GUKE-645474 format. One record per residue (C-alpha): residue number from 1; x, y, z. Coordinates in steps of 0.1 Angstrom, whole numbers, plus 5000, padded with zeros to 4 digits. Layout:
BEGIN
@num=NUM	c1=X	c2=Y	c3=Z
...
END
This chain:
BEGIN
@num=1	c1=4999	c2=4999	c3=4998
@num=2	c1=5011	c2=5036	c3=4994
@num=3	c1=5012	c2=5061	c3=5019
@num=4	c1=4977	c2=5077	c3=5033
@num=5	c1=4959	c2=5104	c3=5008
@num=6	c1=4932	c2=5122	c3=5024
@num=7	c1=4928	c2=5150	c3=4996
@num=8	c1=4946	c2=5145	c3=4960
@num=9	c1=4962	c2=5178	c3=4947
@num=10	c1=4968	c2=5173	c3=4910
@num=11	c1=4978	c2=5202	c3=4891
@num=12	c1=4981	c2=5182	c3=4856
@num=13	c1=4944	c2=5184	c3=4853
@num=14	c1=4912	c2=5205	c3=4860
@num=15	c1=4896	c2=5195	c3=4894
@num=16	c1=4858	c2=5189	c3=4886
@num=17	c1=4848	c2=5181	c3=4923
@num=18	c1=4855	c2=5167	c3=4956
@num=19	c1=4831	c2=5141	c3=4966
@num=20	c1=4829	c2=5122	c3=5005
@num=21	c1=4858	c2=5100	c3=4991
@num=22	c1=4864	c2=5105	c3=4952
@num=23	c1=4883	c2=5135	c3=4938
@num=24	c1=4872	c2=5142	c3=4900
@num=25	c1=4895	c2=5154	c3=4875
@num=26	c1=4884	c2=5163	c3=4839
@num=27	c1=4903	c2=5146	c3=4813
@num=28	c1=4894	c2=5165	c3=4779
@num=29	c1=4857	c2=5165	c3=4774
@num=30	c1=4849	c2=5132	c3=4775
@num=31	c1=4867	c2=5113	c3=4804
@num=32	c1=4872	c2=5117	c3=4841
@num=33	c1=4899	c2=5106	c3=4863
@num=34	c1=4880	c2=5093	c3=4895
@num=35	c1=4908	c2=5091	c3=4923
@num=36	c1=4896	c2=5072	c3=4954
@num=37	c1=4915	c2=5090	c3=4985
@num=38	c1=4917	c2=5076	c3=5018
@num=39	c1=4887	c2=5098	c3=5031
@num=40	c1=4861	c2=5084	c3=5052
@num=41	c1=4826	c2=5098	c3=5056
@num=42	c1=4801	c2=5088	c3=5084
@num=43	c1=4768	c2=5104	c3=5092
@num=44	c1=4776	c2=5124	c3=5057
@num=45	c1=4805	c2=5141	c3=5075
@num=46	c1=4842	c2=5137	c3=5062
@num=47	c1=4863	c2=5126	c3=5090
@num=48	c1=4896	c2=5145	c3=5094
@num=49	c1=4918	c2=5114	c3=5095
@num=50	c1=4923	c2=5092	c3=5066
@num=51	c1=4920	c2=5055	c3=5068
@num=52	c1=4954	c2=5040	c3=5053
@num=53	c1=4951	c2=5020	c3=5023
@num=54	c1=4913	c2=5025	c3=5020
@num=55	c1=4913	c2=5042	c3=4986
@num=56	c1=4934	c2=5013	c3=4966
@num=57	c1=4908	c2=4986	c3=4983
@num=58	c1=4878	c2=5003	c3=4973
@num=59	c1=4893	c2=5007	c3=4936
@num=60	c1=4904	c2=4970	c3=4935
@num=61	c1=4868	c2=4962	c3=4948
@num=62	c1=4849	c2=4981	c3=4925
@num=63	c1=4871	c2=4968	c3=4896
@num=64	c1=4867	c2=4932	c3=4904
@num=65	c1=4826	c2=4935	c3=4906
@num=66	c1=4827	c2=4958	c3=4872
@num=67	c1=4845	c2=4928	c3=4855
@num=68	c1=4820	c2=4902	c3=4874
@num=69	c1=4789	c2=4922	c3=4864
@num=70	c1=4800	c2=4935	c3=4827
@num=71	c1=4776	c2=4909	c3=4810
@num=72	c1=4745	c2=4926	c3=4829
@num=73	c1=4753	c2=4961	c3=4821
@num=74	c1=4779	c2=4984	c3=4804
@num=75	c1=4802	c2=5002	c3=4830
@num=76	c1=4820	c2=5035	c3=4826
@num=77	c1=4858	c2=5018	c3=4825
@num=78	c1=4875	c2=5032	c3=4794
@num=79	c1=4902	c2=5004	c3=4802
@num=80	c1=4929	c2=5031	c3=4799
@num=81	c1=4957	c2=5033	c3=4826
@num=82	c1=4950	c2=5062	c3=4850
@num=83	c1=4985	c2=5074	c3=4854
@num=84	c1=4993	c2=5080	c3=4820
@num=85	c1=4970	c2=5111	c3=4820
@num=86	c1=4986	c2=5130	c3=4847
@num=87	c1=5025	c2=5144	c3=4851
@num=88	c1=5048	c2=5115	c3=4860
@num=89	c1=5057	c2=5132	c3=4891
@num=90	c1=5017	c2=5131	c3=4903
@num=91	c1=5015	c2=5096	c3=4895
@num=92	c1=5020	c2=5083	c3=4930
@num=93	c1=4984	c2=5100	c3=4938
@num=94	c1=4971	c2=5080	c3=4912
@num=95	c1=4986	c2=5047	c3=4909
@num=96	c1=4962	c2=5018	c3=4923
@num=97	c1=4937	c2=5040	c3=4934
@num=98	c1=4920	c2=5057	c3=4904
@num=99	c1=4895	c2=5047	c3=4874
@num=100	c1=4900	c2=5066	c3=4841
@num=101	c1=4862	c2=5065	c3=4829
@num=102	c1=4836	c2=5077	c3=4804
@num=103	c1=4818	c2=5112	c3=4812
@num=104	c1=4782	c2=5108	c3=4813
@num=105	c1=4749	c2=5124	c3=4822
@num=106	c1=4741	c2=5113	c3=4860
@num=107	c1=4712	c2=5101	c3=4867
@num=108	c1=4697	c2=5117	c3=4901
@num=109	c1=4689	c2=5087	c3=4916
@num=110	c1=4707	c2=5062	c3=4942
@num=111	c1=4695	c2=5028	c3=4932
@num=112	c1=4695	c2=5011	c3=4967
@num=113	c1=4687	c2=4974	c3=4968
@num=114	c1=4680	c2=4959	c3=5002
@num=115	c1=4683	c2=4918	c3=5006
@num=116	c1=4680	c2=4921	c3=5044
@num=117	c1=4663	c2=4946	c3=5068
@num=118	c1=4690	c2=4966	c3=5084
@num=119	c1=4700	c2=5003	c3=5093
@num=120	c1=4674	c2=5030	c3=5081
@num=121	c1=4652	c2=5003	c3=5066
@num=122	c1=4649	c2=4983	c3=5097
@num=123	c1=4637	c2=5017	c3=5114
@num=124	c1=4614	c2=5029	c3=5089
@num=125	c1=4600	c2=4993	c3=5089
@num=126	c1=4594	c2=4996	c3=5130
@num=127	c1=4573	c2=5029	c3=5126
@num=128	c1=4553	c2=5017	c3=5095
@num=129	c1=4558	c2=4979	c3=5082
@num=130	c1=4575	c2=4993	c3=5049
@num=131	c1=4608	c2=5008	c3=5034
@num=132	c1=4603	c2=5037	c3=5013
@num=133	c1=4568	c2=5029	c3=5000
@num=134	c1=4573	c2=4989	c3=4997
@num=135	c1=4552	c2=4973	c3=5021
@num=136	c1=4567	c2=4943	c3=5039
@num=137	c1=4551	c2=4912	c3=5058
@num=138	c1=4546	c2=4918	c3=5097
@num=139	c1=4566	c2=4901	c3=5124
@num=140	c1=4604	c2=4909	c3=5106
@num=141	c1=4633	c2=4915	c3=5130
@num=142	c1=4665	c2=4931	c3=5128
@num=143	c1=4688	c2=4917	c3=5101
@num=144	c1=4662	c2=4895	c3=5087
@num=145	c1=4664	c2=4882	c3=5053
@num=146	c1=4636	c2=4894	c3=5031
@num=147	c1=4614	c2=4873	c3=5011
@num=148	c1=4629	c2=4888	c3=4981
@num=149	c1=4653	c2=4918	c3=4978
@num=150	c1=4635	c2=4951	c3=4974
@num=151	c1=4643	c2=4984	c3=4956
@num=152	c1=4641	c2=5013	c3=4977
@num=153	c1=4656	c2=5045	c3=4960
@num=154	c1=4671	c2=5076	c3=4974
@num=155	c1=4676	c2=5110	c3=4957
@num=156	c1=4709	c2=5121	c3=4955
@num=157	c1=4721	c2=5152	c3=4979
@num=158	c1=4747	c2=5174	c3=4977
@num=159	c1=4779	c2=5169	c3=4996
@num=160	c1=4774	c2=5171	c3=5030
@num=161	c1=4736	c2=5168	c3=5026
@num=162	c1=4717	c2=5134	c3=5034
@num=163	c1=4706	c2=5116	c3=5008
@num=164	c1=4665	c2=5112	c3=5009
@num=165	c1=4649	c2=5079	c3=5007
@num=166	c1=4623	c2=5082	c3=4982
@num=167	c1=4592	c2=5061	c3=4967
@num=168	c1=4595	c2=5044	c3=4932
@num=169	c1=4566	c2=5065	c3=4921
@num=170	c1=4588	c2=5096	c3=4928
@num=171	c1=4617	c2=5081	c3=4908
@num=172	c1=4591	c2=5080	c3=4878
@num=173	c1=4582	c2=5116	c3=4883
@num=174	c1=4619	c2=5124	c3=4882
@num=175	c1=4632	c2=5105	c3=4854
@num=176	c1=4599	c2=5088	c3=4833
@num=177	c1=4581	c2=5054	c3=4838
@num=178	c1=4609	c2=5039	c3=4811
@num=179	c1=4639	c2=5047	c3=4826
@num=180	c1=4629	c2=5041	c3=4865
@num=181	c1=4620	c2=5011	c3=4854
@num=182	c1=4650	c2=4999	c3=4837
@num=183	c1=4670	c2=5009	c3=4867
@num=184	c1=4648	c2=4993	c3=4893
@num=185	c1=4648	c2=4959	c3=4874
@num=186	c1=4686	c2=4960	c3=4864
@num=187	c1=4695	c2=4972	c3=4900
@num=188	c1=4675	c2=4938	c3=4915
@num=189	c1=4695	c2=4915	c3=4889
@num=190	c1=4730	c2=4930	c3=4895
@num=191	c1=4723	c2=4925	c3=4933
@num=192	c1=4708	c2=4893	c3=4932
@num=193	c1=4739	c2=4881	c3=4909
@num=194	c1=4767	c2=4898	c3=4932
@num=195	c1=4752	c2=4884	c3=4967
@num=196	c1=4753	c2=4850	c3=4951
@num=197	c1=4787	c2=4856	c3=4941
@num=198	c1=4796	c2=4866	c3=4975
@num=199	c1=4778	c2=4840	c3=4994
@num=200	c1=4803	c2=4812	c3=4977
@num=201	c1=4829	c2=4836	c3=4997
@num=202	c1=4812	c2=4836	c3=5031
@num=203	c1=4799	c2=4872	c3=5027
@num=204	c1=4765	c2=4884	c3=5031
@num=205	c1=4755	c2=4916	c3=5010
@num=206	c1=4728	c2=4928	c3=5031
@num=207	c1=4721	c2=4960	c3=5010
@num=208	c1=4739	c2=4982	c3=4983
@num=209	c1=4734	c2=5012	c3=4963
@num=210	c1=4744	c2=5016	c3=4925
@num=211	c1=4747	c2=5048	c3=4902
@num=212	c1=4739	c2=5052	c3=4867
@num=213	c1=4743	c2=5076	c3=4839
@num=214	c1=4733	c2=5081	c3=4804
@num=215	c1=4758	c2=5077	c3=4775
@num=216	c1=4761	c2=5100	c3=4745
@num=217	c1=4735	c2=5076	c3=4727
@num=218	c1=4713	c2=5078	c3=4758
@num=219	c1=4723	c2=5040	c3=4770
@num=220	c1=4721	c2=5032	c3=4808
@num=221	c1=4756	c2=5028	c3=4821
@num=222	c1=4767	c2=5018	c3=4856
@num=223	c1=4789	c2=5041	c3=4873
@num=224	c1=4806	c2=5057	c3=4901
@num=225	c1=4819	c2=5029	c3=4929
@num=226	c1=4800	c2=4995	c3=4931
@num=227	c1=4798	c2=4970	c3=4956
@num=228	c1=4827	c2=4983	c3=4977
@num=229	c1=4820	c2=4982	c3=5018
@num=230	c1=4815	c2=5022	c3=5014
@num=231	c1=4782	c2=5014	c3=4992
@num=232	c1=4772	c2=4981	c3=5003
@num=233	c1=4766	c2=4966	c3=5039
@num=234	c1=4787	c2=4933	c3=5041
@num=235	c1=4786	c2=4911	c3=5069
@num=236	c1=4805	c2=4876	c3=5071
@num=237	c1=4785	c2=4843	c3=5069
@num=238	c1=4796	c2=4832	c3=5101
@num=239	c1=4787	c2=4859	c3=5126
@num=240	c1=4753	c2=4861	c3=5110
@num=241	c1=4731	c2=4838	c3=5124
@num=242	c1=4743	c2=4843	c3=5162
@num=243	c1=4738	c2=4882	c3=5159
@num=244	c1=4701	c2=4877	c3=5143
@num=245	c1=4689	c2=4854	c3=5170
@num=246	c1=4698	c2=4884	c3=5195
@num=247	c1=4684	c2=4908	c3=5174
@num=248	c1=4717	c2=4927	c3=5169
@num=249	c1=4734	c2=4942	c3=5140
@num=250	c1=4759	c2=4914	c3=5126
@num=251	c1=4794	c2=4923	c3=5124
@num=252	c1=4801	c2=4942	c3=5091
@num=253	c1=4828	c2=4950	c3=5068
@num=254	c1=4819	c2=4988	c3=5063
@num=255	c1=4823	c2=5020	c3=5082
@num=256	c1=4800	c2=5005	c3=5110
@num=257	c1=4826	c2=5003	c3=5132
@num=258	c1=4833	c2=5042	c3=5130
@num=259	c1=4799	c2=5048	c3=5130
@num=260	c1=4793	c2=5027	c3=5165
@num=261	c1=4824	c2=5046	c3=5179
@num=262	c1=4809	c2=5078	c3=5170
@num=263	c1=4774	c2=5070	c3=5187
@num=264	c1=4790	c2=5064	c3=5219
@num=265	c1=4817	c2=5093	c3=5216
@num=266	c1=4809	c2=5125	c3=5241
@num=267	c1=4823	c2=5158	c3=5233
@num=268	c1=4820	c2=5181	c3=5268
@num=269	c1=4797	c2=5152	c3=5281
@num=270	c1=4774	c2=5154	c3=5252
@num=271	c1=4765	c2=5130	c3=5222
@num=272	c1=4781	c2=5142	c3=5186
@num=273	c1=4754	c2=5162	c3=5167
@num=274	c1=4766	c2=5147	c3=5134
@num=275	c1=4778	c2=5179	c3=5122
@num=276	c1=4811	c2=5190	c3=5110
@num=277	c1=4836	c2=5190	c3=5124
@num=278	c1=4839	c2=5155	c3=5132
@num=279	c1=4854	c2=5140	c3=5166
@num=280	c1=4891	c2=5131	c3=5161
@num=281	c1=4894	c2=5093	c3=5154
@num=282	c1=4914	c2=5074	c3=5177
@num=283	c1=4944	c2=5053	c3=5162
@num=284	c1=4926	c2=5020	c3=5173
@num=285	c1=4894	c2=5027	c3=5154
@num=286	c1=4915	c2=5038	c3=5125
@num=287	c1=4936	c2=5005	c3=5124
@num=288	c1=4905	c2=4984	c3=5129
@num=289	c1=4884	c2=5002	c3=5102
@num=290	c1=4915	c2=4997	c3=5078
@num=291	c1=4918	c2=4957	c3=5086
@num=292	c1=4880	c2=4955	c3=5079
@num=293	c1=4884	c2=4970	c3=5047
@num=294	c1=4914	c2=4947	c3=5038
@num=295	c1=4894	c2=4916	c3=5051
@num=296	c1=4865	c2=4924	c3=5029
@num=297	c1=4887	c2=4925	c3=4996
@num=298	c1=4909	c2=4895	c3=5005
@num=299	c1=4881	c2=4871	c3=5011
@num=300	c1=4859	c2=4883	c3=4981
@num=301	c1=4892	c2=4881	c3=4959
@num=302	c1=4911	c2=4855	c3=4975
END
């Protein structure tokens, strides 16, 4: 692994935007260099401390999945080496943690698929026995496997804002019935295939979110990251049953470790209010989080 990179600083390309994790640079009019930094966000707030190696692990995992799922949907990869589009002195910021991708027209919908009841879905189910307008059977408990995966979209928010859970009907209003249905059906198909692959490696993908864009011909393309621990809830099979029986959250390979620490931290005797600045992460939390990301990739790719 290279040294940690909290924020990239390339001068050879124009900066387009900094997201929670990725810094995007323009490569001509038709391509984008996506640099996955080691930043970590929790509760939509970016932490001040990087997680060493995280950007490389995310990139390797996304490339693994783009390869596995290419037969289901075209993706945004160009196949070109990212380090070739920057000055040689800046290659260290790019190597192993970047993707050179096609520039697409992004669709403002987060395509969320849930195979298990967890997180905000579990909270919503307890309130009204449904998630994002999808009615579910009574009597389900935390971390329960759903009878069938459900599509529960969200509206993409600006950096620092919370994505907003919406109904499928709302996505129809936003992008039209044909595209909304295509994204829903494709997202569920991708999730089912990925979940089956992950299960053979001893991993449960509880839920995930995909992002799509349209190319110059109007074709739907899978973009951004795919099935990383930042965009998906991964659980090891061996810890699931026991946690489920106890009604607890199963151990996970995402940033849940950081979230749990942030939930119990006290600032001047009060809980953190989940607004910037974030509390300073202790070294133990950083080290354990880095190990979780690494283990997820190693289990998946062998």
